[in-house]
C-alpha positions as CSV (number, residue, x, y, z in Angstrom):
1,M,0.1,0.0,0.0
2,E,1.4,3.4,-1.1
3,P,1.3,6.1,1.7
4,I,-0.5,9.3,0.7
5,D,0.0,11.2,3.9
6,N,0.1,10.4,7.6
7,Y,-3.3,8.9,7.6
8,L,-4.1,7.7,4.0
9,C,-2.8,5.1,1.6
10,R,-3.5,4.1,-2.0
11,Y,-4.2,0.5,-3.1
12,K,-5.5,-0.5,-6.5
13,N,-6.7,3.0,-7.4
14,H,-8.5,3.5,-4.2
15,I,-7.5,5.4,-1.1
16,F,-8.1,4.0,2.4
17,L,-7.4,4.9,5.9
18,K,-4.1,3.3,6.9
19,S,-5.7,2.1,10.2
20,G,-8.0,-0.9,9.9
21,V,-7.2,-2.1,6.5
22,T,-4.7,-4.5,4.8
23,A,-4.0,-5.3,1.1
24,E,-4.6,-9.0,2.0
25,Y,-8.1,-8.2,3.3
26,I,-9.1,-6.1,0.3
27,D,-7.9,-8.9,-2.0
28,S,-9.9,-11.4,0.0
29,L,-13.1,-9.5,-0.9
30,Q,-12.7,-11.1,-4.4
31,T,-13.7,-14.4,-2.8
32,F,-16.2,-12.9,-0.3
33,K,-19.4,-15.1,-0.6
34,I,-22.5,-13.0,-1.5
35,L,-25.8,-14.2,-0.4
36,D,-28.9,-13.4,-2.4
37,S,-30.5,-11.5,0.5
38,D,-27.5,-9.3,1.0
39,I,-28.1,-5.5,0.8
40,F,-25.3,-2.9,0.3
41,V,-25.3,0.8,0.5
42,V,-22.6,2.2,-1.7
43,T,-21.6,5.9,-1.6
44,Y,-18.7,8.3,-2.1
45,P,-18.0,9.8,1.4
46,K,-20.3,12.7,2.7
47,S,-23.1,11.6,0.2
48,G,-25.7,10.6,2.7
49,T,-24.1,7.4,3.9
50,I,-25.3,7.2,7.5
51,W,-28.7,8.6,6.5
52,S,-29.0,5.7,3.9
53,Q,-28.0,3.2,6.6
54,Q,-30.7,4.4,8.9
55,I,-33.4,4.2,6.2
56,I,-32.5,0.7,5.2
57,I,-32.0,-0.6,8.7
58,S,-35.3,0.9,9.7
59,I,-37.2,-0.6,6.6
60,C,-35.6,-4.1,7.1
61,D,-36.4,-4.0,10.8
62,L,-40.1,-3.0,10.4
63,A,-40.5,-5.5,7.5
64,G,-39.5,-8.5,9.6
65,G,-37.1,-7.8,12.4
66,L,-33.4,-7.6,12.5
67,N,-30.9,-9.0,15.0
68,E,-30.2,-6.1,17.4
69,Y,-26.7,-4.6,17.3
70,S,-25.6,-1.7,19.6
71,N,-25.3,0.8,16.7
72,N,-25.8,1.3,12.9
73,W,-22.0,0.9,12.3
74,E,-22.3,-2.6,13.7
75,Q,-25.7,-3.3,12.2
76,M,-24.4,-2.3,8.7
77,P,-20.6,-2.5,8.9
78,W,-18.1,-1.1,6.3
79,L,-17.2,-3.9,4.1
80,E,-13.7,-2.7,3.4
81,Y,-12.5,-2.1,7.0
82,T,-11.4,-4.7,9.4
83,E,-12.1,-2.8,12.5
84,G,-14.4,-4.8,14.7
85,H,-14.4,-7.4,11.9
86,E,-16.2,-10.7,12.3
87,D,-17.2,-13.7,10.4
88,Y,-20.0,-12.3,8.3
89,S,-21.0,-15.8,7.2
90,L,-22.5,-16.2,10.7
91,R,-24.7,-13.1,10.4
92,P,-28.4,-13.9,10.0
93,S,-30.1,-12.8,6.8
94,P,-30.5,-10.1,5.6
95,R,-26.9,-9.1,5.9
96,L,-26.5,-5.4,5.6
97,F,-23.2,-3.7,4.5
98,T,-21.9,-0.2,3.7
99,S,-19.0,0.6,1.3
100,H,-17.2,3.4,-0.4
101,L,-15.4,1.0,-2.7
102,I,-15.2,1.1,-6.5
103,P,-16.7,-1.6,-8.5
104,A,-13.4,-3.5,-9.2
105,L,-12.8,-4.0,-5.6
106,M,-16.3,-5.3,-4.7
107,P,-17.0,-9.0,-4.3
108,P,-17.6,-10.4,-7.9
109,G,-20.6,-12.3,-6.5
110,L,-22.6,-9.1,-6.6
111,K,-22.7,-9.5,-10.4
112,D,-25.2,-12.4,-10.0
113,K,-27.7,-9.5,-9.7
114,K,-29.6,-11.1,-6.8
115,A,-28.1,-9.2,-3.9
116,K,-29.1,-5.5,-3.9
117,I,-27.1,-2.4,-4.1
118,V,-28.4,1.2,-3.3
119,Y,-26.0,3.7,-4.6
120,V,-26.5,7.3,-3.4
121,M,-25.1,10.4,-5.2
122,R,-24.9,13.9,-3.9
123,N,-24.1,17.3,-5.7
124,P,-20.3,17.4,-5.4
125,K,-20.1,21.0,-4.2
126,D,-22.0,20.0,-1.1
127,I,-19.7,16.9,-0.7
128,V,-16.7,19.2,-0.8
129,T,-18.2,21.5,1.9
130,S,-19.3,18.6,4.1
131,F,-16.0,16.8,3.6
132,Y,-14.0,19.9,4.5
133,H,-15.9,20.4,7.7
134,F,-15.5,16.6,8.6
135,C,-11.8,16.8,8.1
136,Q,-11.8,19.5,10.8
137,I,-13.3,17.1,13.4
138,A,-11.9,13.7,12.3
139,V,-8.7,12.8,14.1
140,D,-7.9,10.1,11.6
141,L,-7.7,12.6,8.7
142,E,-5.4,15.5,7.9
143,T,-6.8,18.9,8.8
144,P,-6.9,21.0,5.7
145,T,-5.5,24.6,6.1
146,S,-8.1,26.2,3.9
147,L,-11.0,25.3,1.6
148,D,-8.8,26.1,-1.4
149,T,-6.2,23.6,-0.2
150,F,-8.8,20.9,0.4
151,L,-10.5,21.6,-3.0
152,K,-7.3,21.0,-4.7
153,Q,-6.8,17.7,-2.9
154,Y,-10.4,16.7,-3.7
155,L,-10.1,17.7,-7.4
156,D,-6.8,15.7,-7.6
157,G,-8.5,12.7,-5.9
158,N,-6.1,12.8,-3.0
159,V,-8.8,12.3,-0.3
160,I,-10.1,9.2,1.4
161,T,-11.8,6.9,-1.2
162,G,-10.0,8.9,-4.0
163,S,-11.6,10.8,-7.0
164,W,-15.3,11.5,-6.8
165,F,-15.4,11.8,-10.6
166,D,-13.9,8.2,-10.9
167,H,-16.3,6.9,-8.4
168,I,-19.3,8.2,-10.2
169,R,-18.1,7.3,-13.6
170,Q,-17.1,3.7,-12.6
171,W,-20.4,3.0,-10.9
172,H,-22.3,4.5,-13.7
173,A,-20.4,2.5,-16.3
174,T,-20.9,-0.9,-14.6
175,K,-24.6,-0.3,-13.4
176,D,-25.9,-2.9,-15.8
177,E,-23.8,-5.5,-14.2
178,Y,-25.5,-5.2,-10.8
179,N,-28.9,-5.1,-9.3
180,I,-28.6,-1.5,-8.4
181,L,-30.9,1.4,-7.4
182,F,-29.4,4.9,-8.0
183,L,-30.7,7.6,-5.7
184,T,-29.6,11.1,-4.9
185,Y,-29.2,12.9,-1.5
186,E,-31.3,15.8,-2.9
187,E,-34.2,13.5,-3.7
188,M,-34.0,12.3,0.0
189,V,-34.1,15.9,1.3
190,L,-36.9,17.0,-1.1
191,D,-39.3,14.1,-0.8
192,L,-38.2,11.5,1.8
193,R,-41.5,9.5,1.7
194,A,-41.1,8.9,-2.0
195,V,-37.5,7.7,-1.7
196,I,-38.4,5.4,1.2
197,S,-41.3,4.0,-0.9
198,K,-38.8,3.6,-3.8
199,I,-36.3,1.8,-1.6
200,C,-39.1,-0.5,-0.2
201,T,-40.1,-1.5,-3.7
202,F,-36.5,-2.2,-4.8
203,L,-35.8,-4.2,-1.6
204,E,-39.2,-6.1,-2.0
205,K,-40.2,-5.0,1.5
206,N,-44.0,-4.5,1.7
207,L,-44.6,-1.8,4.5
208,S,-47.9,-0.3,5.5
209,A,-48.4,3.4,5.3
210,A,-48.0,3.5,9.1
211,A,-44.7,1.6,8.9
212,I,-43.5,4.0,6.3
213,D,-44.4,6.9,8.7
214,Q,-42.2,5.2,11.4
215,V,-39.3,4.9,8.9
216,I,-39.7,8.7,8.1
217,E,-39.8,9.6,11.7
218,K,-36.6,7.6,12.4
219,S,-34.9,9.0,9.4
220,T,-35.4,12.8,9.8
221,F,-32.3,14.8,10.6
222,E,-33.7,15.5,14.1
223,G,-34.8,12.0,14.6
224,M,-31.4,10.6,13.8
225,K,-29.6,13.4,15.8
226,N,-31.4,12.1,18.9
227,D,-30.9,8.4,18.2
228,S,-27.8,7.1,19.9
229,K,-27.7,4.1,17.3
230,A,-27.8,6.4,14.3
231,N,-26.0,9.7,15.2
232,Y,-22.5,8.3,15.5
233,T,-21.9,9.7,19.0
234,F,-20.7,6.3,19.8
235,V,-17.4,7.1,17.9
236,P,-14.8,7.6,20.6
237,G,-14.0,11.2,21.5
238,D,-10.3,10.6,20.8
239,R,-11.3,10.1,17.1
240,L,-13.9,12.7,16.5
241,K,-13.8,16.2,17.9
242,G,-17.4,17.3,17.1
243,S,-20.7,16.0,15.7
244,F,-20.8,13.6,12.8
245,M,-24.1,15.1,11.8
246,R,-23.8,18.8,10.8
247,K,-26.6,20.3,8.6
248,G,-28.2,17.9,6.2
249,K,-29.1,20.6,3.8
250,I,-28.9,21.2,0.0
251,G,-26.8,24.2,-1.1
252,D,-24.6,24.9,1.8
253,W,-21.7,25.0,-0.6
254,K,-22.9,28.6,-1.4
255,N,-21.8,29.7,2.1
256,T,-18.4,28.2,1.6
257,F,-17.3,28.5,-2.2
258,T,-16.1,31.6,-3.7
259,V,-17.4,32.5,-7.2
260,A,-14.1,31.6,-8.7
261,Q,-14.0,28.2,-6.9
262,S,-17.5,27.5,-8.0
263,E,-16.8,28.4,-11.7
264,R,-13.6,26.3,-11.6
265,F,-15.5,23.3,-10.2
266,D,-18.2,23.7,-13.0
267,R,-15.4,23.7,-15.7
268,I,-13.8,20.5,-14.2
269,L,-17.2,18.8,-13.7
270,Q,-18.1,19.4,-17.3
271,E,-14.6,18.1,-18.5
272,R,-14.7,14.9,-16.4
273,L,-18.4,14.0,-16.5
274,G,-20.1,16.2,-19.0
275,D,-20.7,13.1,-21.3
276,L,-22.8,11.4,-18.6
277,P,-26.6,12.0,-18.3
278,L,-26.4,13.3,-14.8
279,K,-28.4,16.2,-13.4
280,F,-27.5,17.7,-10.0
281,I,-29.7,19.9,-7.7
282,W,-27.5,22.6,-6.5
283,D,-30.0,24.5,-4.3
284,S,-33.1,23.5,-2.4
285,A,-35.1,26.2,-4.2
286,E,-34.4,24.6,-7.6
287,V,-37.2,22.5,-9.2
288,P,-36.3,18.7,-8.8
289,Q,-35.1,17.1,-12.0
290,Q,-35.3,13.5,-13.2
291,H,-32.0,11.6,-12.7
């Protein structure tokens, strides 16, 4: 594994935290046995990962009950990190997993198209803003000296997980190889009920209107902030110097980016992904668009 800085390393075109991962373990995922009932949330960091976890955990629990774990990290563990690792073959069905991995590093068994993947995208300027603030509180990451410094790292792909542009392109290019539902963070903000209903249909979980109301209640920003299983306050204080949950809004980048930074980002986005049929909602005042 090639070191990137004091905290990150690169392996097979992906950037990992040095702590909690080995090349041998990542390689072992190529023989990881996938079960038909497995459910994965895949995201680029700061795209709504823990929100998606909470929604899927709540749906599965209300649809038939889940074995109780002490928090969502344990209920829906990161596939690629060995911290708190266990023998997942012993987990009862449905097994739930979270991942930031690119397709090439995911278990090939997912291409049987029986296990399900929910992939969540977010407008990249809000990702930069959220990521920048997160780096200020995460002890396991370098603290950027300025947004401009962090923006350069992000655009160069020298942040945990690597290039957002590559992540989006690679998952978009291979989408037909998987049983996958693409969602956006902005859809979740603008119409949470519709997104929860869409996820229920995709996961083949039949919930009553009352049960969907419960999922919504559990998955609002305030509901999660007050839920000790979901709000990541269980992360030790020596690893996190603030709240994991910050705002949960669309368009906060406008409070952070300069006009020049925004225009620069727009140019690079067009260069890198302009050929893909992607639409992003940049502000909550915008009319929702089809994705």
